[in-house]
All heavy atoms as a GROMACS GRO file, in nm:
protein
  591
    1MET      N    1   5.465  -3.218   0.322
    1MET     CA    2   5.320  -3.217   0.321
    1MET      C    3   5.272  -3.087   0.257
    1MET      O    4   5.321  -2.980   0.290
    1MET     CB    5   5.270  -3.230   0.465
    1MET     CG    6   5.122  -3.211   0.478
    1MET     SD    7   5.051  -3.290   0.622
    1MET     CE    8   5.033  -3.456   0.565
    2ASP      N    9   5.178  -3.098   0.167
    2ASP     CA   10   5.122  -2.983   0.098
    2ASP      C   11   5.002  -2.930   0.176
    2ASP      O   12   4.895  -2.987   0.171
    2ASP     CB   13   5.080  -3.023  -0.044
    2ASP     CG   14   5.016  -2.908  -0.121
    2ASP    OD1   15   5.027  -2.792  -0.076
    2ASP    OD2   16   4.955  -2.935  -0.225
    3LEU      N   17   5.024  -2.821   0.248
    3LEU     CA   18   4.917  -2.764   0.330
    3LEU      C   19   4.834  -2.661   0.255
    3LEU      O   20   4.746  -2.600   0.313
    3LEU     CB   21   4.977  -2.701   0.456
    3LEU     CG   22   5.049  -2.797   0.549
    3LEU    CD1   23   5.110  -2.723   0.667
    3LEU    CD2   24   4.957  -2.908   0.597
    4SER      N   25   4.860  -2.645   0.126
    4SER     CA   26   4.786  -2.546   0.048
    4SER      C   27   4.645  -2.593   0.015
    4SER      O   28   4.560  -2.513  -0.020
    4SER     CB   29   4.861  -2.510  -0.079
    4SER     OG   30   4.868  -2.623  -0.165
    5GLN      N   31   4.621  -2.722   0.026
    5GLN     CA   32   4.490  -2.778  -0.005
    5GLN      C   33   4.416  -2.818   0.123
    5GLN      O   34   4.465  -2.901   0.199
    5GLN     CB   35   4.504  -2.902  -0.095
    5GLN     CG   36   4.567  -2.874  -0.229
    5GLN     CD   37   4.485  -2.776  -0.310
    5GLN    OE1   38   4.364  -2.787  -0.320
    5GLN    NE2   39   4.552  -2.677  -0.368
    6PRO      N   40   4.299  -2.759   0.147
    6PRO     CA   41   4.222  -2.795   0.265
    6PRO      C   42   4.181  -2.943   0.263
    6PRO      O   43   4.126  -2.991   0.164
    6PRO     CB   44   4.098  -2.706   0.257
    6PRO     CG   45   4.136  -2.593   0.168
    6PRO     CD   46   4.235  -2.650   0.071
    7SER      N   47   4.214  -3.013   0.370
    7SER     CA   48   4.170  -3.152   0.386
    7SER      C   49   4.170  -3.183   0.534
    7SER      O   50   4.240  -3.118   0.613
    7SER     CB   51   4.263  -3.248   0.312
    7SER     OG   52   4.388  -3.256   0.378
    8GLN      N   53   4.093  -3.284   0.572
    8GLN     CA   54   4.089  -3.324   0.713
    8GLN      C   55   4.227  -3.372   0.756
    8GLN      O   56   4.270  -3.346   0.868
    8GLN     CB   57   3.983  -3.432   0.735
    8GLN     CG   58   3.960  -3.464   0.882
    8GLN     CD   59   3.909  -3.346   0.963
    8GLN    OE1   60   3.830  -3.266   0.914
    8GLN    NE2   61   3.952  -3.335   1.086
    9GLU      N   62   4.298  -3.440   0.668
    9GLU     CA   63   4.433  -3.488   0.700
    9GLU      C   64   4.526  -3.370   0.733
    9GLU      O   65   4.603  -3.375   0.829
    9GLU     CB   66   4.490  -3.568   0.583
    9GLU     CG   67   4.630  -3.620   0.608
    9GLU     CD   68   4.688  -3.693   0.488
    9GLU    OE1   69   4.626  -3.693   0.379
    9GLU    OE2   70   4.795  -3.751   0.504
   10ASN      N   71   4.518  -3.263   0.654
   10ASN     CA   72   4.602  -3.145   0.679
   10ASN      C   73   4.562  -3.075   0.809
   10ASN      O   74   4.648  -3.028   0.883
   10ASN     CB   75   4.594  -3.048   0.562
   10ASN     CG   76   4.671  -3.097   0.442
   10ASN    OD1   77   4.748  -3.191   0.450
   10ASN    ND2   78   4.651  -3.033   0.329
   11VAL      N   79   4.431  -3.068   0.836
   11VAL     CA   80   4.384  -3.009   0.962
   11VAL      C   81   4.444  -3.086   1.079
   11VAL      O   82   4.500  -3.028   1.173
   11VAL     CB   83   4.229  -3.010   0.970
   11VAL    CG1   84   4.182  -2.980   1.112
   11VAL    CG2   85   4.170  -2.910   0.872
   12GLU      N   86   4.436  -3.218   1.074
   12GLU     CA   87   4.487  -3.300   1.183
   12GLU      C   88   4.638  -3.286   1.197
   12GLU      O   89   4.691  -3.278   1.308
   12GLU     CB   90   4.443  -3.445   1.164
   12GLU     CG   91   4.292  -3.459   1.180
   12GLU     CD   92   4.240  -3.600   1.162
   12GLU    OE1   93   4.321  -3.696   1.161
   12GLU    OE2   94   4.117  -3.614   1.151
   13TYR      N   95   4.708  -3.278   1.086
   13TYR     CA   96   4.854  -3.258   1.089
   13TYR      C   97   4.888  -3.127   1.159
   13TYR      O   98   4.976  -3.122   1.246
   13TYR     CB   99   4.911  -3.260   0.947
   13TYR     CG  100   5.056  -3.218   0.942
   13TYR    CD1  101   5.156  -3.311   0.968
   13TYR    CD2  102   5.092  -3.087   0.915
   13TYR    CE1  103   5.289  -3.273   0.967
   13TYR    CE2  104   5.224  -3.048   0.913
   13TYR     CZ  105   5.323  -3.143   0.939
   13TYR     OH  106   5.456  -3.103   0.938
   14MET      N  107   4.819  -3.019   1.120
   14MET     CA  108   4.849  -2.887   1.178
   14MET      C  109   4.816  -2.883   1.327
   14MET      O  110   4.895  -2.830   1.407
   14MET     CB  111   4.774  -2.777   1.103
   14MET     CG  112   4.830  -2.752   0.964
   14MET     SD  113   4.756  -2.609   0.881
   14MET     CE  114   4.590  -2.667   0.848
   15ILE      N  115   4.703  -2.941   1.366
   15ILE     CA  116   4.665  -2.942   1.508
   15ILE      C  117   4.769  -3.018   1.590
   15ILE      O  118   4.813  -2.972   1.696
   15ILE     CB  119   4.525  -3.003   1.528
   15ILE    CG1  120   4.418  -2.916   1.462
   15ILE    CG2  121   4.496  -3.025   1.677
   15ILE    CD1  122   4.405  -2.775   1.518
   16GLU      N  123   4.815  -3.132   1.540
   16GLU     CA  124   4.917  -3.209   1.613
   16GLU      C  125   5.047  -3.130   1.623
   16GLU      O  126   5.113  -3.131   1.728
   16GLU     CB  127   4.940  -3.345   1.545
   16GLU     CG  128   4.822  -3.440   1.557
   16GLU     CD  129   4.784  -3.475   1.701
   16GLU    OE1  130   4.873  -3.481   1.789
   16GLU    OE2  131   4.664  -3.493   1.726
   17ALA      N  132   5.086  -3.061   1.517
   17ALA     CA  133   5.208  -2.980   1.519
   17ALA      C  134   5.196  -2.864   1.618
   17ALA      O  135   5.290  -2.834   1.692
   17ALA     CB  136   5.240  -2.928   1.379
   18ILE      N  137   5.080  -2.801   1.620
   18ILE     CA  138   5.057  -2.691   1.714
   18ILE      C  139   5.064  -2.743   1.857
   18ILE      O  140   5.130  -2.682   1.942
   18ILE     CB  141   4.920  -2.623   1.686
   18ILE    CG1  142   4.924  -2.550   1.552
   18ILE    CG2  143   4.882  -2.528   1.800
   18ILE    CD1  144   4.786  -2.510   1.498
   19LYS      N  145   4.996  -2.853   1.884
   19LYS     CA  146   4.998  -2.910   2.020
   19LYS      C  147   5.140  -2.941   2.063
   19LYS      O  148   5.180  -2.912   2.176
   19LYS     CB  149   4.911  -3.037   2.026
   19LYS     CG  150   4.765  -3.006   2.021
   19LYS     CD  151   4.671  -3.126   2.019
   19LYS     CE  152   4.724  -3.262   2.036
   19LYS     NZ  153   4.624  -3.368   2.025
   20SER      N  154   5.218  -2.998   1.973
   20SER     CA  155   5.357  -3.033   2.004
   20SER      C  156   5.440  -2.908   2.033
   20SER      O  157   5.514  -2.903   2.131
   20SER     CB  158   5.416  -3.112   1.888
   20SER     OG  159   5.551  -3.140   1.912
   21LYS      N  160   5.428  -2.808   1.949
   21LYS     CA  161   5.506  -2.685   1.964
   21LYS      C  162   5.468  -2.610   2.092
   21LYS      O  163   5.555  -2.556   2.160
   21LYS     CB  164   5.484  -2.596   1.842
   21LYS     CG  165   5.550  -2.461   1.847
   21LYS     CD  166   5.692  -2.464   1.798
   21LYS     CE  167   5.750  -2.323   1.799
   21LYS     NZ  168   5.861  -2.309   1.712
   22LEU      N  169   5.339  -2.609   2.124
   22LEU     CA  170   5.294  -2.538   2.243
   22LEU      C  171   5.314  -2.620   2.370
   22LEU      O  172   5.295  -2.569   2.479
   22LEU     CB  173   5.146  -2.500   2.229
   22LEU     CG  174   5.112  -2.403   2.116
   22LEU    CD1  175   4.962  -2.373   2.118
   22LEU    CD2  176   5.192  -2.275   2.124
   23LYS      N  177   5.351  -2.747   2.352
   23LYS     CA  178   5.370  -2.837   2.467
   23LYS      C  179   5.250  -2.830   2.560
   23LYS      O  180   5.262  -2.811   2.680
   23LYS     CB  181   5.499  -2.802   2.541
   23LYS     CG  182   5.622  -2.818   2.455
   23LYS     CD  183   5.748  -2.782   2.532
   23LYS     CE  184   5.869  -2.805   2.447
   23LYS     NZ  185   5.912  -2.693   2.369
   24MET      N  186   5.136  -2.845   2.499
   24MET     CA  187   5.010  -2.830   2.572
   24MET      C  188   4.991  -2.940   2.675
   24MET      O  189   4.996  -3.058   2.642
   24MET     CB  190   4.892  -2.830   2.475
   24MET     CG  191   4.885  -2.706   2.389
   24MET     SD  192   4.756  -2.712   2.264
   24MET     CE  193   4.612  -2.745   2.363
   25ALA      N  194   4.967  -2.900   2.799
   25ALA     CA  195   4.941  -2.995   2.906
   25ALA      C  196   4.810  -3.068   2.881
   25ALA      O  197   4.795  -3.184   2.918
   25ALA     CB  198   4.936  -2.922   3.040
   26SER      N  199   4.716  -3.002   2.818
   26SER     CA  200   4.586  -3.062   2.791
   26SER      C  201   4.576  -3.116   2.649
   26SER      O  202   4.467  -3.127   2.594
   26SER     CB  203   4.475  -2.960   2.816
   26SER     OG  204   4.493  -2.850   2.730
   27ALA      N  205   4.688  -3.149   2.591
   27ALA     CA  206   4.691  -3.192   2.451
   27ALA      C  207   4.602  -3.314   2.428
   27ALA      O  208   4.537  -3.324   2.324
   27ALA     CB  209   4.834  -3.222   2.407
   28ALA      N  210   4.597  -3.405   2.522
   28ALA     CA  211   4.515  -3.525   2.505
   28ALA      C  212   4.367  -3.490   2.492
   28ALA      O  213   4.292  -3.558   2.425
   28ALA     CB  214   4.537  -3.621   2.621
   29ALA      N  215   4.326  -3.382   2.556
   29ALA     CA  216   4.187  -3.340   2.551
   29ALA      C  217   4.152  -3.273   2.419
   29ALA      O  218   4.035  -3.258   2.387
   29ALA     CB  219   4.156  -3.246   2.667
   30MET      N  220   4.251  -3.232   2.343
   30MET     CA  221   4.226  -3.162   2.218
   30MET      C  222   4.261  -3.255   2.102
   30MET      O  223   4.370  -3.253   2.048
   30MET     CB  224   4.308  -3.033   2.211
   30MET     CG  225   4.261  -2.944   2.100
   30MET     SD  226   4.312  -2.773   2.114
   30MET     CE  227   4.218  -2.718   2.254
   31GLN      N  228   4.164  -3.338   2.067
   31GLN     CA  229   4.183  -3.434   1.958
   31GLN      C  230   4.183  -3.362   1.824
   31GLN      O  231   4.097  -3.279   1.797
   31GLN     CB  232   4.069  -3.537   1.960
   31GLN     CG  233   4.061  -3.618   2.087
   31GLN     CD  234   4.176  -3.715   2.099
   31GLN    OE1  235   4.229  -3.764   2.000
   31GLN    NE2  236   4.217  -3.742   2.222
   32ALA      N  237   4.280  -3.396   1.740
   32ALA     CA  238   4.288  -3.334   1.608
   32ALA      C  239   4.161  -3.360   1.526
   32ALA      O  240   4.118  -3.275   1.448
   32ALA     CB  241   4.410  -3.385   1.533
   33SER      N  242   4.099  -3.474   1.547
   33SER     CA  243   3.977  -3.507   1.473
   33SER      C  244   3.859  -3.419   1.513
   33SER      O  245   3.756  -3.421   1.446
   33SER     CB  246   3.942  -3.654   1.492
   33SER     OG  247   3.920  -3.681   1.630
   34ALA      N  248   3.873  -3.341   1.620
   34ALA     CA  249   3.766  -3.253   1.665
   34ALA      C  250   3.761  -3.122   1.587
   34ALA      O  251   3.679  -3.036   1.615
   34ALA     CB  252   3.782  -3.224   1.815
   35PHE      N  253   3.848  -3.108   1.489
   35PHE     CA  254   3.854  -2.986   1.410
   35PHE      C  255   3.812  -3.016   1.267
   35PHE      O  256   3.848  -3.118   1.211
   35PHE     CB  257   3.996  -2.927   1.412
   35PHE     CG  258   4.036  -2.880   1.548
   35PHE    CD1  259   4.092  -2.968   1.639
   35PHE    CD2  260   4.015  -2.748   1.586
   35PHE    CE1  261   4.127  -2.926   1.767
   35PHE    CE2  262   4.050  -2.705   1.712
   35PHE     CZ  263   4.106  -2.795   1.803
   36SER      N  264   3.737  -2.924   1.210
   36SER     CA  265   3.679  -2.943   1.077
   36SER      C  266   3.755  -2.864   0.971
   36SER      O  267   3.811  -2.758   0.999
   36SER     CB  268   3.534  -2.897   1.081
   36SER     OG  269   3.481  -2.891   0.951
   37VAL      N  270   3.750  -2.915   0.851
   37VAL     CA  271   3.806  -2.845   0.735
   37VAL      C  272   3.737  -2.710   0.717
   37VAL      O  273   3.793  -2.617   0.661
   37VAL     CB  274   3.794  -2.932   0.608
   37VAL    CG1  275   3.840  -2.858   0.485
   37VAL    CG2  276   3.872  -3.061   0.624
   38GLU      N  277   3.617  -2.698   0.768
   38GLU     CA  278   3.540  -2.574   0.762
   38GLU      C  279   3.621  -2.455   0.818
   38GLU      O  280   3.605  -2.343   0.774
   38GLU     CB  281   3.411  -2.593   0.841
   38GLU     CG  282   3.321  -2.474   0.851
   38GLU     CD  283   3.198  -2.508   0.934
   38GLU    OE1  284   3.139  -2.615   0.912
   38GLU    OE2  285   3.163  -2.426   1.020
   39HIS      N  286   3.708  -2.482   0.914
   39HIS     CA  287   3.789  -2.378   0.978
   39HIS      C  288   3.934  -2.379   0.929
   39HIS      O  289   4.024  -2.334   1.000
   39HIS     CB  290   3.786  -2.394   1.130
   39HIS     CG  291   3.649  -2.386   1.188
   39HIS    ND1  292   3.576  -2.270   1.188
   39HIS    CD2  293   3.572  -2.479   1.246
   39HIS    CE1  294   3.460  -2.292   1.245
   39HIS    NE2  295   3.454  -2.418   1.280
   40TYR      N  296   3.955  -2.433   0.810
   40TYR     CA  297   4.092  -2.454   0.761
   40TYR      C  298   4.178  -2.327   0.763
   40TYR      O  299   4.291  -2.330   0.810
   40TYR     CB  300   4.087  -2.511   0.618
   40TYR     CG  301   4.219  -2.567   0.574
   40TYR    CD1  302   4.256  -2.696   0.610
   40TYR    CD2  303   4.310  -2.491   0.499
   40TYR    CE1  304   4.378  -2.749   0.571
   40TYR    CE2  305   4.431  -2.543   0.461
   40TYR     CZ  306   4.464  -2.672   0.497
   40TYR     OH  307   4.586  -2.723   0.460
   41GLU      N  308   4.125  -2.217   0.713
   41GLU     CA  309   4.204  -2.094   0.706
   41GLU      C  310   4.243  -2.044   0.845
   41GLU      O  311   4.356  -2.000   0.866
   41GLU     CB  312   4.129  -1.986   0.628
   41GLU     CG  313   4.124  -2.016   0.479
   41GLU     CD  314   4.058  -1.905   0.399
   41GLU    OE1  315   4.068  -1.789   0.441
   41GLU    OE2  316   3.999  -1.938   0.295
   42ASP      N  317   4.150  -2.052   0.939
   42ASP     CA  318   4.180  -2.009   1.076
   42ASP      C  319   4.287  -2.099   1.139
   42ASP      O  320   4.378  -2.051   1.206
   42ASP     CB  321   4.054  -2.011   1.162
   42ASP     CG  322   3.951  -1.908   1.117
   42ASP    OD1  323   3.993  -1.797   1.076
   42ASP    OD2  324   3.831  -1.937   1.124
   43ILE      N  325   4.274  -2.229   1.117
   43ILE     CA  326   4.372  -2.324   1.171
   43ILE      C  327   4.508  -2.300   1.106
   43ILE      O  328   4.612  -2.302   1.173
   43ILE     CB  329   4.324  -2.469   1.153
   43ILE    CG1  330   4.199  -2.493   1.239
   43ILE    CG2  331   4.435  -2.568   1.189
   43ILE    CD1  332   4.126  -2.622   1.209
   44MET      N  333   4.508  -2.273   0.976
   44MET     CA  334   4.633  -2.244   0.905
   44MET      C  335   4.699  -2.119   0.964
   44MET      O  336   4.821  -2.116   0.984
   44MET     CB  337   4.607  -2.225   0.756
   44MET     CG  338   4.732  -2.187   0.677
   44MET     SD  339   4.859  -2.314   0.674
   44MET     CE  340   4.819  -2.394   0.523
   45ASP      N  341   4.620  -2.017   0.994
   45ASP     CA  342   4.675  -1.895   1.055
   45ASP      C  343   4.740  -1.926   1.190
   45ASP      O  344   4.851  -1.880   1.218
   45ASP     CB  345   4.566  -1.789   1.075
   45ASP     CG  346   4.516  -1.729   0.944
   45ASP    OD1  347   4.587  -1.743   0.841
   45ASP    OD2  348   4.407  -1.669   0.945
   46ILE      N  349   4.672  -2.003   1.273
   46ILE     CA  350   4.728  -2.040   1.404
   46ILE      C  351   4.855  -2.123   1.385
   46ILE      O  352   4.954  -2.102   1.454
   46ILE     CB  353   4.623  -2.117   1.488
   46ILE    CG1  354   4.506  -2.024   1.521
   46ILE    CG2  355   4.686  -2.174   1.615
   46ILE    CD1  356   4.386  -2.096   1.581
   47TYR      N  357   4.851  -2.215   1.291
   47TYR     CA  358   4.968  -2.299   1.261
   47TYR      C  359   5.087  -2.214   1.221
   47TYR      O  360   5.198  -2.231   1.272
   47TYR     CB  361   4.931  -2.398   1.150
   47TYR     CG  362   5.046  -2.481   1.099
   47TYR    CD1  363   5.089  -2.593   1.169
   47TYR    CD2  364   5.110  -2.449   0.980
   47TYR    CE1  365   5.195  -2.670   1.122
   47TYR    CE2  366   5.215  -2.525   0.932
   47TYR     CZ  367   5.256  -2.636   1.004
   47TYR     OH  368   5.361  -2.711   0.956
   48GLU      N  369   5.064  -2.119   1.130
   48GLU     CA  370   5.174  -2.035   1.082
   48GLU      C  371   5.233  -1.948   1.193
   48GLU      O  372   5.355  -1.936   1.204
   48GLU     CB  373   5.128  -1.950   0.964
   48GLU     CG  374   5.106  -2.032   0.838
   48GLU     CD  375   5.047  -1.954   0.723
   48GLU    OE1  376   4.996  -1.843   0.743
   48GLU    OE2  377   5.052  -2.007   0.610
   49VAL      N  378   5.148  -1.890   1.276
   49VAL     CA  379   5.196  -1.810   1.388
   49VAL      C  380   5.277  -1.897   1.484
   49VAL      O  381   5.387  -1.859   1.527
   49VAL     CB  382   5.078  -1.743   1.464
   49VAL    CG1  383   5.123  -1.687   1.598
   49VAL    CG2  384   5.016  -1.634   1.379
   50THR      N  385   5.225  -2.013   1.515
   50THR     CA  386   5.291  -2.103   1.609
   50THR      C  387   5.426  -2.150   1.557
   50THR      O  388   5.526  -2.147   1.629
   50THR     CB  389   5.201  -2.226   1.638
   50THR    OG1  390   5.075  -2.180   1.687
   50THR    CG2  391   5.265  -2.318   1.740
   51MET      N  392   5.430  -2.191   1.432
   51MET     CA  393   5.552  -2.247   1.376
   51MET      C  394   5.657  -2.141   1.347
   51MET      O  395   5.777  -2.169   1.348
   51MET     CB  396   5.522  -2.326   1.249
   51MET     CG  397   5.438  -2.448   1.272
   51MET     SD  398   5.515  -2.563   1.387
   51MET     CE  399   5.378  -2.602   1.492
   52SER      N  400   5.615  -2.018   1.323
   52SER     CA  401   5.712  -1.914   1.288
   52SER      C  402   5.773  -1.848   1.411
   52SER      O  403   5.872  -1.774   1.398
   52SER     CB  404   5.645  -1.807   1.200
   52SER     OG  405   5.548  -1.736   1.274
   53SER      N  406   5.720  -1.874   1.526
   53SER     CA  407   5.770  -1.812   1.649
   53SER      C  408   5.872  -1.902   1.717
   53SER      O  409   5.844  -2.018   1.743
   53SER     CB  410   5.654  -1.785   1.745
   53SER     OG  411   5.562  -1.697   1.687
   54GLU      N  412   5.988  -1.845   1.743
   54GLU     CA  413   6.091  -1.919   1.816
   54GLU      C  414   6.044  -1.948   1.958
   54GLU      O  415   6.057  -2.059   2.008
   54GLU     CB  416   6.222  -1.838   1.819
   54GLU     CG  417   6.337  -1.908   1.887
   54GLU     CD  418   6.390  -2.027   1.808
   54GLU    OE1  419   6.378  -2.026   1.684
   54GLU    OE2  420   6.442  -2.120   1.872
   55ARG      N  421   5.992  -1.845   2.022
   55ARG     CA  422   5.939  -1.858   2.158
   55ARG      C  423   5.806  -1.785   2.166
   55ARG      O  424   5.790  -1.679   2.106
   55ARG     CB  425   6.034  -1.796   2.260
   55ARG     CG  426   6.164  -1.868   2.273
   55ARG     CD  427   6.254  -1.798   2.372
   55ARG     NE  428   6.383  -1.864   2.375
   55ARG     CZ  429   6.446  -1.895   2.486
   55ARG    NH1  430   6.394  -1.865   2.603
   55ARG    NH2  431   6.562  -1.956   2.481
   56LEU      N  432   5.716  -1.841   2.241
   56LEU     CA  433   5.586  -1.778   2.261
   56LEU      C  434   5.570  -1.745   2.409
   56LEU      O  435   5.606  -1.825   2.495
   56LEU     CB  436   5.474  -1.872   2.218
   56LEU     CG  437   5.469  -1.907   2.069
   56LEU    CD1  438   5.380  -2.026   2.045
   56LEU    CD2  439   5.417  -1.788   1.990
   57SER      N  440   5.515  -1.627   2.436
   57SER     CA  441   5.489  -1.590   2.575
   57SER      C  442   5.371  -1.670   2.627
   57SER      O  443   5.293  -1.728   2.549
   57SER     CB  444   5.458  -1.440   2.585
   57SER     OG  445   5.331  -1.414   2.527
   58ILE      N  446   5.354  -1.671   2.758
   58ILE     CA  447   5.241  -1.741   2.818
   58ILE      C  448   5.111  -1.681   2.764
   58ILE      O  449   5.017  -1.754   2.732
   58ILE     CB  450   5.248  -1.733   2.971
   58ILE    CG1  451   5.366  -1.816   3.020
   58ILE    CG2  452   5.117  -1.781   3.034
   58ILE    CD1  453   5.397  -1.802   3.167
   59ALA      N  454   5.106  -1.550   2.753
   59ALA     CA  455   4.985  -1.484   2.700
   59ALA      C  456   4.956  -1.527   2.556
   59ALA      O  457   4.840  -1.549   2.519
   59ALA     CB  458   5.000  -1.333   2.708
   60GLN      N  459   5.061  -1.540   2.474
   60GLN     CA  460   5.042  -1.584   2.336
   60GLN      C  461   4.990  -1.728   2.332
   60GLN      O  462   4.899  -1.760   2.255
   60GLN     CB  463   5.172  -1.574   2.258
   60GLN     CG  464   5.214  -1.432   2.226
   60GLN     CD  465   5.354  -1.427   2.168
   60GLN    OE1  466   5.447  -1.486   2.222
   60GLN    NE2  467   5.367  -1.355   2.057
   61VAL      N  468   5.048  -1.815   2.413
   61VAL     CA  469   5.005  -1.955   2.418
   61VAL      C  470   4.858  -1.961   2.460
   61VAL      O  471   4.777  -2.031   2.399
   61VAL     CB  472   5.093  -2.039   2.513
   61VAL    CG1  473   5.033  -2.177   2.535
   61VAL    CG2  474   5.234  -2.050   2.457
   62GLU      N  475   4.823  -1.885   2.563
   62GLU     CA  476   4.684  -1.884   2.610
   62GLU      C  477   4.590  -1.835   2.502
   62GLU      O  478   4.481  -1.890   2.484
   62GLU     CB  479   4.670  -1.798   2.736
   62GLU     CG  480   4.733  -1.862   2.858
   62GLU     CD  481   4.734  -1.771   2.980
   62GLU    OE1  482   4.701  -1.650   2.967
   62GLU    OE2  483   4.767  -1.820   3.088
   63ALA      N  484   4.630  -1.733   2.428
   63ALA     CA  485   4.546  -1.680   2.320
   63ALA      C  486   4.528  -1.784   2.209
   63ALA      O  487   4.417  -1.802   2.157
   63ALA     CB  488   4.605  -1.552   2.265
   64LEU      N  489   4.637  -1.851   2.172
   64LEU     CA  490   4.629  -1.953   2.067
   64LEU      C  491   4.542  -2.070   2.110
   64LEU      O  492   4.459  -2.119   2.033
   64LEU     CB  493   4.770  -2.000   2.030
   64LEU     CG  494   4.856  -1.897   1.958
   64LEU    CD1  495   5.002  -1.944   1.952
   64LEU    CD2  496   4.804  -1.867   1.819
   65VAL      N  497   4.559  -2.115   2.234
   65VAL     CA  498   4.480  -2.226   2.284
   65VAL      C  499   4.332  -2.187   2.292
   65VAL      O  500   4.244  -2.265   2.258
   65VAL     CB  501   4.532  -2.274   2.422
   65VAL    CG1  502   4.438  -2.373   2.487
   65VAL    CG2  503   4.671  -2.336   2.406
   66SER      N  504   4.306  -2.065   2.333
   66SER     CA  505   4.168  -2.015   2.338
   66SER      C  506   4.106  -2.015   2.199
   66SER      O  507   3.990  -2.056   2.181
   66SER     CB  508   4.167  -1.874   2.398
   66SER     OG  509   4.038  -1.821   2.394
   67GLU      N  510   4.181  -1.971   2.101
   67GLU     CA  511   4.131  -1.968   1.964
   67GLU      C  512   4.107  -2.110   1.913
   67GLU      O  513   4.007  -2.136   1.846
   67GLU     CB  514   4.228  -1.894   1.873
   67GLU     CG  515   4.179  -1.872   1.733
   67GLU     CD  516   4.055  -1.784   1.720
   67GLU    OE1  517   4.018  -1.714   1.817
   67GLU    OE2  518   3.993  -1.787   1.613
   68LEU      N  519   4.196  -2.203   1.944
   68LEU     CA  520   4.174  -2.343   1.906
   68LEU      C  521   4.046  -2.396   1.969
   68LEU      O  522   3.970  -2.467   1.905
   68LEU     CB  523   4.294  -2.430   1.947
   68LEU     CG  524   4.419  -2.416   1.862
   68LEU    CD1  525   4.534  -2.493   1.927
   68LEU    CD2  526   4.395  -2.462   1.720
   69GLY      N  527   4.025  -2.362   2.094
   69GLY     CA  528   3.903  -2.405   2.162
   69GLY      C  529   3.777  -2.352   2.094
   69GLY      O  530   3.676  -2.421   2.084
   70ARG      N  531   3.784  -2.231   2.045
   70ARG     CA  532   3.672  -2.171   1.975
   70ARG      C  533   3.643  -2.243   1.843
   70ARG      O  534   3.529  -2.256   1.802
   70ARG     CB  535   3.701  -2.023   1.947
   70ARG     CG  536   3.583  -1.945   1.891
   70ARG     CD  537   3.621  -1.803   1.856
   70ARG     NE  538   3.713  -1.792   1.745
   70ARG     CZ  539   3.680  -1.805   1.616
   70ARG    NH1  540   3.556  -1.833   1.582
   70ARG    NH2  541   3.770  -1.791   1.521
   71LEU      N  542   3.750  -2.292   1.778
   71LEU     CA  543   3.736  -2.358   1.648
   71LEU      C  544   3.699  -2.505   1.658
   71LEU      O  545   3.656  -2.564   1.559
   71LEU     CB  546   3.867  -2.344   1.570
   71LEU     CG  547   3.907  -2.201   1.533
   71LEU    CD1  548   4.046  -2.201   1.471
   71LEU    CD2  549   3.806  -2.136   1.441
   72ARG      N  550   3.718  -2.561   1.774
   72ARG     CA  551   3.690  -2.705   1.791
   72ARG      C  552   3.542  -2.733   1.773
   72ARG      O  553   3.458  -2.656   1.816
   72ARG     CB  554   3.735  -2.749   1.930
   72ARG     CG  555   3.738  -2.898   1.949
   72ARG     CD  556   3.797  -2.934   2.081
   72ARG     NE  557   3.712  -2.872   2.184
   72ARG     CZ  558   3.739  -2.877   2.311
   72ARG    NH1  559   3.846  -2.936   2.355
   72ARG    NH2  560   3.658  -2.822   2.398
   73ASN      N  561   3.511  -2.845   1.710
   73ASN     CA  562   3.371  -2.886   1.693
   73ASN      C  563   3.308  -2.908   1.829
   73ASN      O  564   3.366  -2.974   1.914
   73ASN     CB  565   3.363  -3.016   1.611
   73ASN     CG  566   3.411  -2.999   1.470
   73ASN    OD1  567   3.411  -2.890   1.415
   73ASN    ND2  568   3.455  -3.108   1.409
   74LYS      N  569   3.194  -2.851   1.849
   74LYS     CA  570   3.127  -2.857   1.979
   74LYS      C  571   3.079  -2.997   2.015
   74LYS      O  572   3.062  -3.028   2.130
   74LYS     CB  573   3.008  -2.760   1.983
   74LYS     CG  574   3.048  -2.616   1.957
   74LYS     CD  575   3.148  -2.568   2.059
   74LYS     CE  576   3.182  -2.423   2.032
   74LYS     NZ  577   3.313  -2.386   2.071
   75SER      N  578   3.056  -3.082   1.917
   75SER     CA  579   3.006  -3.216   1.945
   75SER      C  580   3.111  -3.309   2.002
   75SER      O  581   3.080  -3.413   2.056
   75SER     CB  582   2.948  -3.278   1.816
   75SER     OG  583   3.049  -3.290   1.718
   76ASN      N  584   3.240  -3.270   1.992
   76ASN     CA  585   3.349  -3.356   2.041
   76ASN      C  586   3.399  -3.310   2.174
   76ASN      O  587   3.403  -3.204   2.213
   76ASN     CB  588   3.464  -3.358   1.941
   76ASN     CG  589   3.426  -3.431   1.814
   76ASN    OD1  590   3.323  -3.496   1.807
   76ASN    ND2  591   3.508  -3.418   1.712
   0.00000   0.00000   0.00000
C-alpha cells in the first residue's frame, strides 16, 4: 500500500493497523471512518511511531490513544 498519498482509504488503513498493534480494548468505538484526510500527516506520524516500536509502554499507548481521540472527527 502506498501511504505517501493522502486518501481516506490510507487513513482508514493506518487507523486499523494502529488499533491492531495497540490491541485497543475500545477499538470498536474508534471507527476508522471517523478520521479525516485533513489530519493525514498527524495520523501518519502516529502510525509510524506505532509500527516502528517493538513494544510500547502503557504511558506511550495512552498518549497515542489520546492523540487519536483528539484527531477523530467530533461528529462521529
